[in-house]
All heavy atoms as TSV, in Angstrom:
chain	resi	resn	atom	element	x	y	z
A	1	MET	N	N	19.773	-103.493	-14.189
A	1	MET	CA	C	18.733	-103.137	-13.222
A	1	MET	C	C	19.374	-102.519	-12.014
A	1	MET	O	O	20.349	-103.000	-11.484
A	1	MET	CB	C	18.038	-104.424	-12.861
A	1	MET	CG	C	16.869	-104.216	-11.897
A	1	MET	SD	S	15.923	-105.803	-11.843
A	1	MET	CE	C	15.451	-105.733	-10.158
A	2	ARG	N	N	18.773	-101.377	-11.633
A	2	ARG	CA	C	19.363	-100.629	-10.538
A	2	ARG	C	C	18.829	-101.159	-9.203
A	2	ARG	O	O	17.651	-101.591	-9.070
A	2	ARG	CB	C	18.921	-99.154	-10.655
A	2	ARG	CG	C	19.567	-98.235	-9.655
A	2	ARG	CD	C	19.136	-96.843	-9.751
A	2	ARG	NE	N	19.572	-96.266	-11.028
A	2	ARG	CZ	C	18.923	-95.408	-11.704
A	2	ARG	NH1	N	17.773	-94.898	-11.258
A	2	ARG	NH2	N	19.388	-94.939	-12.849
A	3	SER	N	N	19.628	-101.180	-8.232
A	3	SER	CA	C	19.304	-101.717	-6.907
A	3	SER	C	C	18.410	-100.763	-6.099
A	3	SER	O	O	18.397	-99.534	-6.409
A	3	SER	CB	C	20.586	-102.017	-6.069
A	3	SER	OG	O	21.101	-100.801	-5.590
A	4	THR	N	N	17.701	-101.274	-5.213
A	4	THR	CA	C	16.808	-100.473	-4.323
A	4	THR	C	C	17.624	-99.428	-3.578
A	4	THR	O	O	17.191	-98.288	-3.424
A	4	THR	CB	C	15.996	-101.352	-3.399
A	4	THR	OG1	O	15.297	-102.310	-4.121
A	4	THR	CG2	C	15.024	-100.591	-2.524
A	5	LEU	N	N	18.784	-99.814	-3.089
A	5	LEU	CA	C	19.644	-98.975	-2.334
A	5	LEU	C	C	20.056	-97.729	-3.218
A	5	LEU	O	O	19.983	-96.592	-2.753
A	5	LEU	CB	C	20.844	-99.707	-1.873
A	5	LEU	CG	C	21.626	-98.964	-0.762
A	5	LEU	CD1	C	21.146	-99.413	0.606
A	5	LEU	CD2	C	23.085	-99.196	-0.925
A	6	ARG	N	N	20.351	-97.959	-4.436
A	6	ARG	CA	C	20.731	-96.885	-5.343
A	6	ARG	C	C	19.545	-95.961	-5.599
A	6	ARG	O	O	19.675	-94.743	-5.684
A	6	ARG	CB	C	21.325	-97.389	-6.648
A	6	ARG	CG	C	22.864	-97.293	-6.489
A	6	ARG	CD	C	23.505	-97.650	-7.765
A	6	ARG	NE	N	23.633	-99.110	-7.763
A	6	ARG	CZ	C	23.909	-99.828	-8.808
A	6	ARG	NH1	N	24.106	-99.288	-9.958
A	6	ARG	NH2	N	24.012	-101.135	-8.713
A	7	ASN	N	N	18.361	-96.547	-5.754
A	7	ASN	CA	C	17.145	-95.768	-5.958
A	7	ASN	C	C	16.938	-94.875	-4.752
A	7	ASN	O	O	16.567	-93.676	-4.792
A	7	ASN	CB	C	15.945	-96.601	-6.226
A	7	ASN	CG	C	15.962	-97.243	-7.554
A	7	ASN	OD1	O	16.585	-96.702	-8.506
A	7	ASN	ND2	N	15.290	-98.369	-7.685
A	8	ASP	N	N	17.138	-95.433	-3.510
A	8	ASP	CA	C	16.961	-94.675	-2.247
A	8	ASP	C	C	18.006	-93.581	-2.119
A	8	ASP	O	O	17.713	-92.440	-1.687
A	8	ASP	CB	C	17.047	-95.589	-1.046
A	8	ASP	CG	C	15.880	-96.607	-0.965
A	8	ASP	OD1	O	14.888	-96.353	-1.669
A	8	ASP	OD2	O	16.036	-97.563	-0.233
A	9	LEU	N	N	19.214	-93.838	-2.655
A	9	LEU	CA	C	20.267	-92.848	-2.623
A	9	LEU	C	C	19.947	-91.656	-3.528
A	9	LEU	O	O	20.080	-90.517	-3.195
A	9	LEU	CB	C	21.604	-93.518	-3.065
A	9	LEU	CG	C	22.827	-92.675	-3.099
A	9	LEU	CD1	C	23.140	-92.022	-1.720
A	9	LEU	CD2	C	24.045	-93.523	-3.553
A	10	ILE	N	N	19.409	-91.942	-4.741
A	10	ILE	CA	C	19.031	-90.900	-5.643
A	10	ILE	C	C	17.902	-90.108	-4.998
A	10	ILE	O	O	17.890	-88.879	-5.128
A	10	ILE	CB	C	18.599	-91.539	-7.015
A	10	ILE	CG1	C	19.798	-92.102	-7.743
A	10	ILE	CG2	C	17.909	-90.447	-7.895
A	10	ILE	CD1	C	19.450	-93.011	-8.924
A	11	GLU	N	N	16.965	-90.761	-4.344
A	11	GLU	CA	C	15.857	-90.006	-3.731
A	11	GLU	C	C	16.405	-89.139	-2.568
A	11	GLU	O	O	15.941	-87.985	-2.435
A	11	GLU	CB	C	14.840	-91.036	-3.090
A	11	GLU	CG	C	13.722	-90.410	-2.403
A	11	GLU	CD	C	12.797	-89.560	-3.341
A	11	GLU	OE1	O	12.745	-89.813	-4.516
A	11	GLU	OE2	O	12.168	-88.586	-2.820
A	12	LEU	N	N	17.347	-89.578	-1.809
A	12	LEU	CA	C	17.995	-88.749	-0.772
A	12	LEU	C	C	18.658	-87.481	-1.382
A	12	LEU	O	O	18.451	-86.385	-0.916
A	12	LEU	CB	C	19.062	-89.513	-0.006
A	12	LEU	CG	C	18.600	-90.438	1.084
A	12	LEU	CD1	C	19.821	-91.182	1.658
A	12	LEU	CD2	C	17.907	-89.628	2.187
A	13	PHE	N	N	19.360	-87.710	-2.492
A	13	PHE	CA	C	19.953	-86.534	-3.165
A	13	PHE	C	C	18.906	-85.610	-3.721
A	13	PHE	O	O	19.051	-84.376	-3.620
A	13	PHE	CB	C	20.851	-87.003	-4.341
A	13	PHE	CG	C	22.170	-87.564	-3.933
A	13	PHE	CD1	C	22.685	-88.724	-4.429
A	13	PHE	CD2	C	22.994	-86.839	-2.998
A	13	PHE	CE1	C	23.924	-89.234	-4.061
A	13	PHE	CE2	C	24.206	-87.329	-2.610
A	13	PHE	CZ	C	24.731	-88.533	-3.169
A	14	SER	N	N	17.813	-86.108	-4.221
A	14	SER	CA	C	16.772	-85.282	-4.763
A	14	SER	C	C	16.068	-84.461	-3.637
A	14	SER	O	O	15.833	-83.245	-3.810
A	14	SER	CB	C	15.683	-86.116	-5.422
A	14	SER	OG	O	16.221	-86.782	-6.561
A	15	GLN	N	N	15.931	-85.057	-2.492
A	15	GLN	CA	C	15.320	-84.333	-1.348
A	15	GLN	C	C	16.234	-83.247	-0.779
A	15	GLN	O	O	15.814	-82.203	-0.341
A	15	GLN	CB	C	14.985	-85.308	-0.247
A	15	GLN	CG	C	13.810	-86.248	-0.582
A	15	GLN	CD	C	13.646	-87.318	0.486
A	15	GLN	OE1	O	14.365	-87.385	1.490
A	15	GLN	NE2	N	12.642	-88.202	0.262
A	16	ALA	N	N	17.557	-83.496	-0.894
A	16	ALA	CA	C	18.531	-82.544	-0.352
A	16	ALA	C	C	18.750	-81.347	-1.283
A	16	ALA	O	O	19.278	-80.345	-0.804
A	16	ALA	CB	C	19.877	-83.248	-0.145
A	17	GLY	N	N	18.343	-81.458	-2.563
A	17	GLY	CA	C	18.557	-80.333	-3.444
A	17	GLY	C	C	20.016	-80.132	-3.674
A	17	GLY	O	O	20.773	-81.009	-4.014
A	18	SER	N	N	20.428	-78.894	-3.422
A	18	SER	CA	C	21.859	-78.518	-3.649
A	18	SER	C	C	22.709	-78.633	-2.330
A	18	SER	O	O	23.888	-78.327	-2.367
A	18	SER	CB	C	22.001	-77.103	-4.227
A	18	SER	OG	O	21.477	-76.181	-3.262
A	19	GLU	N	N	22.085	-79.111	-1.275
A	19	GLU	CA	C	22.798	-79.258	-0.023
A	19	GLU	C	C	23.650	-80.532	-0.026
A	19	GLU	O	O	23.280	-81.517	-0.608
A	19	GLU	CB	C	21.782	-79.359	1.162
A	19	GLU	CG	C	20.928	-78.137	1.342
A	19	GLU	CD	C	21.753	-76.917	1.747
A	19	GLU	OE1	O	22.573	-77.095	2.666
A	19	GLU	OE2	O	21.498	-75.815	1.232
A	20	PHE	N	N	24.761	-80.512	0.764
A	20	PHE	CA	C	25.552	-81.670	0.895
A	20	PHE	C	C	24.967	-82.574	1.946
A	20	PHE	O	O	24.332	-82.140	2.849
A	20	PHE	CB	C	26.990	-81.265	1.373
A	20	PHE	CG	C	27.842	-80.697	0.299
A	20	PHE	CD1	C	27.854	-79.316	0.125
A	20	PHE	CD2	C	28.595	-81.522	-0.527
A	20	PHE	CE1	C	28.657	-78.772	-0.930
A	20	PHE	CE2	C	29.410	-80.992	-1.508
A	20	PHE	CZ	C	29.476	-79.631	-1.698
A	21	ILE	N	N	25.173	-83.881	1.731
A	21	ILE	CA	C	24.717	-84.894	2.737
A	21	ILE	C	C	25.960	-85.672	3.140
A	21	ILE	O	O	26.692	-86.173	2.270
A	21	ILE	CB	C	23.768	-85.900	2.170
A	21	ILE	CG1	C	22.542	-85.172	1.478
A	21	ILE	CG2	C	23.175	-86.845	3.246
A	21	ILE	CD1	C	21.641	-86.109	0.679
A	22	SER	N	N	26.218	-85.765	4.400
A	22	SER	CA	C	27.412	-86.502	4.863
A	22	SER	C	C	27.304	-88.008	4.551
A	22	SER	O	O	26.140	-88.522	4.548
A	22	SER	CB	C	27.623	-86.313	6.357
A	22	SER	OG	O	26.748	-87.061	7.157
A	23	GLY	N	N	28.408	-88.655	4.365
A	23	GLY	CA	C	28.416	-90.080	4.171
A	23	GLY	C	C	27.787	-90.826	5.300
A	23	GLY	O	O	27.085	-91.836	5.139
A	24	GLN	N	N	27.942	-90.341	6.506
A	24	GLN	CA	C	27.415	-90.950	7.718
A	24	GLN	C	C	25.933	-90.888	7.734
A	24	GLN	O	O	25.201	-91.827	8.039
A	24	GLN	CB	C	28.009	-90.361	8.989
A	24	GLN	CG	C	27.593	-91.067	10.248
A	24	GLN	CD	C	28.021	-92.515	10.313
A	24	GLN	OE1	O	29.250	-92.766	10.099
A	24	GLN	NE2	N	27.090	-93.485	10.514
A	25	LYS	N	N	25.380	-89.680	7.388
A	25	LYS	CA	C	23.902	-89.537	7.305
A	25	LYS	C	C	23.324	-90.440	6.264
A	25	LYS	O	O	22.266	-90.998	6.451
A	25	LYS	CB	C	23.572	-88.090	7.068
A	25	LYS	CG	C	23.737	-87.158	8.251
A	25	LYS	CD	C	23.236	-85.788	8.021
A	25	LYS	CE	C	23.408	-84.934	9.194
A	25	LYS	NZ	N	22.903	-83.569	9.059
A	26	ILE	N	N	23.987	-90.519	5.132
A	26	ILE	CA	C	23.494	-91.426	4.071
A	26	ILE	C	C	23.487	-92.885	4.513
A	26	ILE	O	O	22.491	-93.583	4.352
A	26	ILE	CB	C	24.306	-91.270	2.753
A	26	ILE	CG1	C	24.144	-89.896	2.172
A	26	ILE	CG2	C	23.920	-92.322	1.747
A	26	ILE	CD1	C	25.153	-89.571	1.035
A	27	SER	N	N	24.572	-93.248	5.126
A	27	SER	CA	C	24.648	-94.669	5.597
A	27	SER	C	C	23.614	-94.985	6.665
A	27	SER	O	O	23.017	-96.055	6.674
A	27	SER	CB	C	26.092	-95.004	6.045
A	27	SER	OG	O	26.421	-94.354	7.273
A	28	ASP	N	N	23.371	-93.997	7.603
A	28	ASP	CA	C	22.379	-94.184	8.577
A	28	ASP	C	C	20.970	-94.301	7.931
A	28	ASP	O	O	20.148	-95.133	8.338
A	28	ASP	CB	C	22.319	-93.054	9.576
A	28	ASP	CG	C	23.544	-93.025	10.485
A	28	ASP	OD1	O	24.302	-94.080	10.564
A	28	ASP	OD2	O	23.867	-91.953	11.127
A	29	ALA	N	N	20.662	-93.442	6.982
A	29	ALA	CA	C	19.360	-93.402	6.330
A	29	ALA	C	C	19.118	-94.729	5.549
A	29	ALA	O	O	17.984	-95.192	5.478
A	29	ALA	CB	C	19.251	-92.194	5.419
A	30	LEU	N	N	20.180	-95.234	4.898
A	30	LEU	CA	C	20.049	-96.398	4.073
A	30	LEU	C	C	20.275	-97.728	4.773
A	30	LEU	O	O	20.039	-98.756	4.234
A	30	LEU	CB	C	20.931	-96.290	2.818
A	30	LEU	CG	C	20.708	-95.042	1.908
A	30	LEU	CD1	C	21.672	-95.101	0.740
A	30	LEU	CD2	C	19.295	-95.044	1.426
A	31	GLY	N	N	20.834	-97.634	5.976
A	31	GLY	CA	C	21.094	-98.857	6.748
A	31	GLY	C	C	22.271	-99.678	6.167
A	31	GLY	O	O	22.171	-100.900	6.134
A	32	CYS	N	N	23.289	-98.966	5.710
A	32	CYS	CA	C	24.469	-99.670	5.152
A	32	CYS	C	C	25.733	-98.960	5.647
A	32	CYS	O	O	25.645	-97.911	6.276
A	32	CYS	CB	C	24.403	-99.706	3.643
A	32	CYS	SG	S	24.408	-98.100	2.831
A	33	SER	N	N	26.898	-99.505	5.282
A	33	SER	CA	C	28.137	-98.884	5.669
A	33	SER	C	C	28.548	-97.722	4.797
A	33	SER	O	O	27.941	-97.539	3.682
A	33	SER	CB	C	29.248	-99.956	5.607
A	33	SER	OG	O	29.516	-100.226	4.230
A	34	ARG	N	N	29.435	-96.885	5.284
A	34	ARG	CA	C	29.878	-95.729	4.474
A	34	ARG	C	C	30.612	-96.232	3.221
A	34	ARG	O	O	30.600	-95.602	2.159
A	34	ARG	CB	C	30.732	-94.841	5.344
A	34	ARG	CG	C	29.901	-94.027	6.280
A	34	ARG	CD	C	30.659	-93.220	7.293
A	34	ARG	NE	N	31.742	-92.450	6.687
A	34	ARG	CZ	C	32.732	-91.864	7.380
A	34	ARG	NH1	N	32.790	-92.041	8.632
A	34	ARG	NH2	N	33.670	-91.155	6.777
A	35	THR	N	N	31.268	-97.392	3.337
A	35	THR	CA	C	31.953	-97.966	2.182
A	35	THR	C	C	30.909	-98.359	1.123
A	35	THR	O	O	31.188	-98.149	-0.046
A	35	THR	CB	C	32.748	-99.257	2.599
A	35	THR	OG1	O	33.737	-98.827	3.661
A	35	THR	CG2	C	33.472	-99.827	1.462
A	36	ALA	N	N	29.832	-98.945	1.557
A	36	ALA	CA	C	28.785	-99.332	0.609
A	36	ALA	C	C	28.215	-98.073	-0.076
A	36	ALA	O	O	27.927	-98.113	-1.230
A	36	ALA	CB	C	27.658	-100.088	1.301
A	37	VAL	N	N	28.026	-97.008	0.726
A	37	VAL	CA	C	27.586	-95.727	0.097
A	37	VAL	C	C	28.546	-95.324	-0.997
A	37	VAL	O	O	28.179	-94.959	-2.124
A	37	VAL	CB	C	27.478	-94.629	1.198
A	37	VAL	CG1	C	27.281	-93.256	0.581
A	37	VAL	CG2	C	26.315	-94.929	2.184
A	38	TRP	N	N	29.861	-95.293	-0.661
A	38	TRP	CA	C	30.856	-94.870	-1.647
A	38	TRP	C	C	30.745	-95.700	-2.908
A	38	TRP	O	O	30.820	-95.251	-4.014
A	38	TRP	CB	C	32.228	-94.926	-1.045
A	38	TRP	CG	C	33.322	-94.601	-2.020
A	38	TRP	CD1	C	33.735	-93.306	-2.340
A	38	TRP	CD2	C	34.136	-95.480	-2.788
A	38	TRP	NE1	N	34.727	-93.369	-3.269
A	38	TRP	CE2	C	34.983	-94.697	-3.561
A	38	TRP	CE3	C	34.170	-96.851	-2.907
A	38	TRP	CZ2	C	35.891	-95.219	-4.442
A	38	TRP	CZ3	C	35.091	-97.375	-3.788
A	38	TRP	CH2	C	35.922	-96.582	-4.536
A	39	LYS	N	N	30.640	-97.073	-2.733
A	39	LYS	CA	C	30.562	-97.996	-3.897
A	39	LYS	C	C	29.299	-97.708	-4.759
A	39	LYS	O	O	29.388	-97.697	-5.971
A	39	LYS	CB	C	30.556	-99.429	-3.420
A	39	LYS	CG	C	31.905	-99.880	-2.944
A	39	LYS	CD	C	31.883	-101.284	-2.479
A	39	LYS	CE	C	33.221	-101.778	-1.982
A	39	LYS	NZ	N	33.260	-103.165	-1.573
A	40	HIS	N	N	28.210	-97.404	-4.151
A	40	HIS	CA	C	26.999	-97.094	-4.888
A	40	HIS	C	C	27.116	-95.748	-5.607
A	40	HIS	O	O	26.624	-95.580	-6.719
A	40	HIS	CB	C	25.762	-97.150	-4.023
A	40	HIS	CG	C	25.330	-98.542	-3.677
A	40	HIS	ND1	N	24.708	-99.331	-4.641
A	40	HIS	CD2	C	25.453	-99.336	-2.627
A	40	HIS	CE1	C	24.433	-100.511	-4.073
A	40	HIS	NE2	N	24.888	-100.536	-2.846
A	41	ILE	N	N	27.745	-94.792	-4.990
A	41	ILE	CA	C	28.018	-93.518	-5.659
A	41	ILE	C	C	28.871	-93.714	-6.839
A	41	ILE	O	O	28.651	-93.139	-7.907
A	41	ILE	CB	C	28.569	-92.494	-4.639
A	41	ILE	CG1	C	27.446	-92.042	-3.656
A	41	ILE	CG2	C	29.140	-91.281	-5.396
A	41	ILE	CD1	C	27.889	-91.169	-2.534
A	42	GLU	N	N	29.872	-94.547	-6.717
A	42	GLU	CA	C	30.733	-94.837	-7.921
A	42	GLU	C	C	29.962	-95.493	-9.029
A	42	GLU	O	O	30.179	-95.163	-10.221
A	42	GLU	CB	C	31.948	-95.750	-7.494
A	42	GLU	CG	C	32.940	-95.038	-6.630
A	42	GLU	CD	C	33.501	-93.742	-7.354
A	42	GLU	OE1	O	34.015	-93.914	-8.443
A	42	GLU	OE2	O	33.462	-92.674	-6.689
A	43	GLU	N	N	29.010	-96.352	-8.706
A	43	GLU	CA	C	28.146	-96.959	-9.701
A	43	GLU	C	C	27.307	-95.909	-10.383
A	43	GLU	O	O	27.041	-95.962	-11.553
A	43	GLU	CB	C	27.325	-98.127	-9.081
A	43	GLU	CG	C	28.132	-99.333	-8.739
A	43	GLU	CD	C	28.849	-100.004	-9.959
A	43	GLU	OE1	O	28.187	-100.083	-11.011
A	43	GLU	OE2	O	29.991	-100.362	-9.806
A	44	LEU	N	N	26.739	-95.009	-9.562
A	44	LEU	CA	C	25.922	-93.934	-10.157
A	44	LEU	C	C	26.714	-93.110	-11.127
A	44	LEU	O	O	26.255	-92.665	-12.178
A	44	LEU	CB	C	25.358	-93.023	-9.089
A	44	LEU	CG	C	24.191	-93.664	-8.245
A	44	LEU	CD1	C	23.818	-92.675	-7.131
A	44	LEU	CD2	C	23.032	-93.969	-9.059
A	45	ARG	N	N	27.972	-92.797	-10.713
A	45	ARG	CA	C	28.857	-92.049	-11.638
A	45	ARG	C	C	29.036	-92.793	-12.989
A	45	ARG	O	O	29.053	-92.171	-14.062
A	45	ARG	CB	C	30.191	-91.801	-10.985
A	45	ARG	CG	C	30.161	-90.761	-9.900
A	45	ARG	CD	C	31.468	-90.563	-9.214
A	45	ARG	NE	N	31.384	-89.419	-8.313
A	45	ARG	CZ	C	32.115	-89.308	-7.239
A	45	ARG	NH1	N	32.928	-90.240	-6.874
A	45	ARG	NH2	N	31.971	-88.223	-6.467
A	46	LYS	N	N	29.182	-94.096	-12.942
A	46	LYS	CA	C	29.353	-94.896	-14.158
A	46	LYS	C	C	28.049	-94.806	-15.008
A	46	LYS	O	O	28.137	-94.988	-16.245
A	46	LYS	CB	C	29.655	-96.361	-13.819
A	46	LYS	CG	C	31.044	-96.522	-13.272
A	46	LYS	CD	C	31.288	-98.015	-12.945
A	46	LYS	CE	C	32.626	-98.190	-12.247
A	46	LYS	NZ	N	32.796	-99.606	-11.751
A	47	GLU	N	N	26.904	-94.616	-14.368
A	47	GLU	CA	C	25.651	-94.480	-15.095
A	47	GLU	C	C	25.404	-93.097	-15.642
A	47	GLU	O	O	24.345	-92.855	-16.290
A	47	GLU	CB	C	24.484	-94.895	-14.147
A	47	GLU	CG	C	24.466	-96.334	-13.752
A	47	GLU	CD	C	23.313	-96.642	-12.765
A	47	GLU	OE1	O	22.417	-95.850	-12.563
A	47	GLU	OE2	O	23.405	-97.756	-12.163
A	48	GLY	N	N	26.321	-92.159	-15.327
A	48	GLY	CA	C	26.219	-90.846	-15.843
A	48	GLY	C	C	25.831	-89.738	-14.886
A	48	GLY	O	O	25.685	-88.606	-15.246
A	49	TYR	N	N	25.657	-90.112	-13.638
A	49	TYR	CA	C	25.335	-89.133	-12.582
A	49	TYR	C	C	26.625	-88.423	-12.230
A	49	TYR	O	O	27.674	-89.020	-12.158
A	49	TYR	CB	C	24.756	-89.773	-11.345
A	49	TYR	CG	C	23.363	-90.294	-11.525
A	49	TYR	CD1	C	23.095	-91.527	-12.100
A	49	TYR	CD2	C	22.262	-89.513	-11.086
A	49	TYR	CE1	C	21.856	-91.975	-12.263
A	49	TYR	CE2	C	20.978	-90.010	-11.290
A	49	TYR	CZ	C	20.765	-91.241	-11.873
A	49	TYR	OH	O	19.452	-91.696	-12.055
A	50	GLU	N	N	26.526	-87.118	-12.004
A	50	GLU	CA	C	27.731	-86.386	-11.519
A	50	GLU	C	C	27.485	-86.032	-10.046
A	50	GLU	O	O	26.505	-85.336	-9.731
A	50	GLU	CB	C	27.862	-85.050	-12.344
A	50	GLU	CG	C	29.132	-84.350	-12.000
A	50	GLU	CD	C	29.392	-83.104	-12.853
A	50	GLU	OE1	O	28.978	-83.149	-14.051
A	50	GLU	OE2	O	29.966	-82.202	-12.344
A	51	VAL	N	N	28.334	-86.595	-9.201
A	51	VAL	CA	C	28.177	-86.444	-7.785
A	51	VAL	C	C	29.433	-85.754	-7.269
A	51	VAL	O	O	30.577	-86.223	-7.553
A	51	VAL	CB	C	28.024	-87.830	-7.047
A	51	VAL	CG1	C	27.896	-87.622	-5.571
A	51	VAL	CG2	C	26.816	-88.557	-7.577
A	52	GLU	N	N	29.232	-84.648	-6.582
A	52	GLU	CA	C	30.366	-83.926	-6.005
A	52	GLU	C	C	30.619	-84.399	-4.586
A	52	GLU	O	O	29.706	-84.641	-3.830
A	52	GLU	CB	C	30.050	-82.399	-5.928
A	52	GLU	CG	C	31.142	-81.552	-5.379
A	52	GLU	CD	C	30.812	-80.104	-5.311
A	52	GLU	OE1	O	29.598	-79.723	-5.430
A	52	GLU	OE2	O	31.753	-79.273	-5.216
A	53	ALA	N	N	31.901	-84.598	-4.276
A	53	ALA	CA	C	32.279	-85.069	-2.934
A	53	ALA	C	C	33.251	-84.046	-2.405
A	53	ALA	O	O	34.284	-83.711	-3.019
A	53	ALA	CB	C	32.957	-86.454	-2.995
A	54	VAL	N	N	32.948	-83.590	-1.194
A	54	VAL	CA	C	33.839	-82.581	-0.547
A	54	VAL	C	C	34.086	-83.061	0.874
A	54	VAL	O	O	33.194	-83.365	1.618
A	54	VAL	CB	C	33.144	-81.203	-0.437
A	54	VAL	CG1	C	34.026	-80.182	0.287
A	54	VAL	CG2	C	32.899	-80.653	-1.901
A	55	ARG	N	N	35.347	-83.132	1.144
A	55	ARG	CA	C	35.770	-83.604	2.463
A	55	ARG	C	C	35.202	-82.755	3.567
A	55	ARG	O	O	35.155	-81.539	3.465
A	55	ARG	CB	C	37.316	-83.560	2.564
A	55	ARG	CG	C	37.833	-84.132	3.841
A	55	ARG	CD	C	39.324	-84.128	3.875
A	55	ARG	NE	N	39.733	-85.521	3.829
A	55	ARG	CZ	C	40.995	-85.944	3.840
A	55	ARG	NH1	N	41.929	-85.091	3.737
A	55	ARG	NH2	N	41.227	-87.198	3.821
A	56	ARG	N	N	34.664	-83.403	4.609
A	56	ARG	CA	C	34.039	-82.757	5.767
A	56	ARG	C	C	32.678	-82.141	5.448
A	56	ARG	O	O	32.133	-81.488	6.328
A	56	ARG	CB	C	34.958	-81.762	6.457
A	56	ARG	CG	C	36.235	-82.406	7.010
A	56	ARG	CD	C	36.860	-81.488	8.045
A	56	ARG	NE	N	37.955	-82.110	8.712
A	56	ARG	CZ	C	37.777	-82.802	9.819
A	56	ARG	NH1	N	36.651	-83.005	10.360
A	56	ARG	NH2	N	38.825	-83.355	10.422
A	57	LYS	N	N	32.167	-82.297	4.219
A	57	LYS	CA	C	30.862	-81.776	3.931
A	57	LYS	C	C	29.966	-82.978	3.521
A	57	LYS	O	O	28.794	-83.066	3.910
A	57	LYS	CB	C	30.920	-80.766	2.804
A	57	LYS	CG	C	31.326	-79.410	3.260
A	57	LYS	CD	C	31.074	-78.430	2.087
A	57	LYS	CE	C	31.209	-77.040	2.610
A	57	LYS	NZ	N	30.834	-76.026	1.579
A	58	GLY	N	N	30.476	-83.762	2.603
A	58	GLY	CA	C	29.720	-84.929	2.139
A	58	GLY	C	C	29.581	-84.949	0.621
A	58	GLY	O	O	30.440	-84.535	-0.102
A	59	TYR	N	N	28.430	-85.394	0.221
A	59	TYR	CA	C	28.160	-85.602	-1.235
A	59	TYR	C	C	26.926	-84.806	-1.595
A	59	TYR	O	O	26.017	-84.506	-0.809
A	59	TYR	CB	C	27.829	-87.048	-1.530
A	59	TYR	CG	C	28.884	-88.023	-1.199
A	59	TYR	CD1	C	28.871	-88.709	0.076
A	59	TYR	CD2	C	29.942	-88.302	-2.041
A	59	TYR	CE1	C	29.861	-89.640	0.368
A	59	TYR	CE2	C	30.904	-89.238	-1.718
A	59	TYR	CZ	C	30.855	-89.885	-0.508
A	59	TYR	OH	O	31.827	-90.827	-0.174
A	60	ARG	N	N	26.904	-84.402	-2.941
A	60	ARG	CA	C	25.688	-83.799	-3.469
A	60	ARG	C	C	25.610	-84.105	-4.970
A	60	ARG	O	O	26.590	-84.261	-5.617
A	60	ARG	CB	C	25.554	-82.294	-3.250
A	60	ARG	CG	C	26.547	-81.472	-3.988
A	60	ARG	CD	C	26.291	-80.026	-3.731
A	60	ARG	NE	N	27.312	-79.209	-4.316
A	60	ARG	CZ	C	27.301	-77.881	-4.360
A	60	ARG	NH1	N	26.376	-77.254	-3.706
A	60	ARG	NH2	N	28.238	-77.214	-4.929
A	61	LEU	N	N	24.385	-84.250	-5.387
A	61	LEU	CA	C	24.156	-84.563	-6.787
A	61	LEU	C	C	24.224	-83.301	-7.619
A	61	LEU	O	O	23.428	-82.341	-7.317
A	61	LEU	CB	C	22.790	-85.261	-6.929
A	61	LEU	CG	C	22.412	-85.744	-8.333
A	61	LEU	CD1	C	23.445	-86.833	-8.814
A	61	LEU	CD2	C	21.035	-86.345	-8.336
A	62	ILE	N	N	25.054	-83.273	-8.609
A	62	ILE	CA	C	25.209	-82.102	-9.482
A	62	ILE	C	C	24.417	-82.256	-10.744
A	62	ILE	O	O	23.736	-81.322	-11.211
A	62	ILE	CB	C	26.695	-81.892	-9.836
A	62	ILE	CG1	C	27.533	-81.676	-8.599
A	62	ILE	CG2	C	26.907	-80.738	-10.781
A	62	ILE	CD1	C	27.182	-80.398	-7.795
A	63	LYS	N	N	24.461	-83.428	-11.356
A	63	LYS	CA	C	23.864	-83.644	-12.622
A	63	LYS	C	C	23.352	-85.073	-12.767
A	63	LYS	O	O	24.027	-86.030	-12.381
A	63	LYS	CB	C	24.913	-83.409	-13.705
A	63	LYS	CG	C	24.409	-83.524	-15.186
A	63	LYS	CD	C	25.599	-83.235	-16.065
A	63	LYS	CE	C	25.278	-83.519	-17.477
A	63	LYS	NZ	N	26.394	-83.430	-18.381
A	64	LYS	N	N	22.125	-85.200	-13.331
A	64	LYS	CA	C	21.572	-86.514	-13.621
A	64	LYS	C	C	21.844	-86.814	-15.103
A	64	LYS	O	O	22.091	-85.896	-15.873
A	64	LYS	CB	C	20.079	-86.515	-13.379
A	64	LYS	CG	C	19.733	-86.335	-11.937
A	64	LYS	CD	C	18.207	-86.341	-11.741
A	64	LYS	CE	C	17.807	-86.135	-10.321
A	64	LYS	NZ	N	16.354	-86.115	-10.113
A	65	PRO	N	N	21.877	-88.083	-15.458
A	65	PRO	CA	C	22.135	-88.400	-16.886
A	65	PRO	C	C	21.020	-87.707	-17.784
A	65	PRO	O	O	19.852	-87.857	-17.487
A	65	PRO	CB	C	21.995	-89.941	-16.952
A	65	PRO	CG	C	22.051	-90.386	-15.580
A	65	PRO	CD	C	21.630	-89.263	-14.665
A	66	GLY	N	N	21.506	-86.962	-18.786
A	66	GLY	CA	C	20.560	-86.429	-19.707
A	66	GLY	C	C	19.950	-85.083	-19.339
A	66	GLY	O	O	19.327	-84.440	-20.181
A	67	LYS	N	N	20.079	-84.602	-18.057
A	67	LYS	CA	C	19.510	-83.325	-17.708
A	67	LYS	C	C	20.240	-82.775	-16.477
A	67	LYS	O	O	20.773	-83.493	-15.660
A	67	LYS	CB	C	18.045	-83.424	-17.465
A	67	LYS	CG	C	17.641	-84.244	-16.295
A	67	LYS	CD	C	16.107	-84.225	-16.149
A	67	LYS	CE	C	15.715	-85.066	-14.912
A	67	LYS	NZ	N	14.289	-85.005	-14.751
A	68	LEU	N	N	20.226	-81.457	-16.351
A	68	LEU	CA	C	20.870	-80.780	-15.218
A	68	LEU	C	C	19.830	-80.693	-14.086
A	68	LEU	O	O	18.642	-80.509	-14.298
A	68	LEU	CB	C	21.260	-79.376	-15.581
A	68	LEU	CG	C	22.438	-79.263	-16.520
A	68	LEU	CD1	C	22.647	-77.843	-16.967
A	68	LEU	CD2	C	23.700	-79.795	-15.889
A	69	SER	N	N	20.312	-80.836	-12.867
A	69	SER	CA	C	19.471	-80.735	-11.708
A	69	SER	C	C	19.419	-79.275	-11.244
A	69	SER	O	O	18.499	-78.899	-10.487
A	69	SER	CB	C	19.852	-81.665	-10.579
A	69	SER	OG	O	21.201	-81.569	-10.288
A	70	GLU	N	N	20.359	-78.422	-11.638
A	70	GLU	CA	C	20.358	-77.037	-11.238
A	70	GLU	C	C	20.495	-76.181	-12.459
A	70	GLU	O	O	21.218	-76.426	-13.335
A	70	GLU	CB	C	21.463	-76.727	-10.249
A	70	GLU	CG	C	21.220	-77.301	-8.928
A	70	GLU	CD	C	22.244	-76.780	-7.873
A	70	GLU	OE1	O	23.263	-76.252	-8.249
A	70	GLU	OE2	O	21.939	-76.961	-6.689
């Protein structure tokens, strides 16, 4: 069962489209630490999501399990 925080994280990525979202903006939006954001992103990766991380830019969702987002 996926956590509410992870569902909210997926929703943030969906709203951002191909734009990067900083770890700080994600943590502010979700009300958690940047470490928690990183841990949830790692869990999403284990579920088959492809998340790109670029230093000084943030994160963006590249691929969802079973289908491409772009």
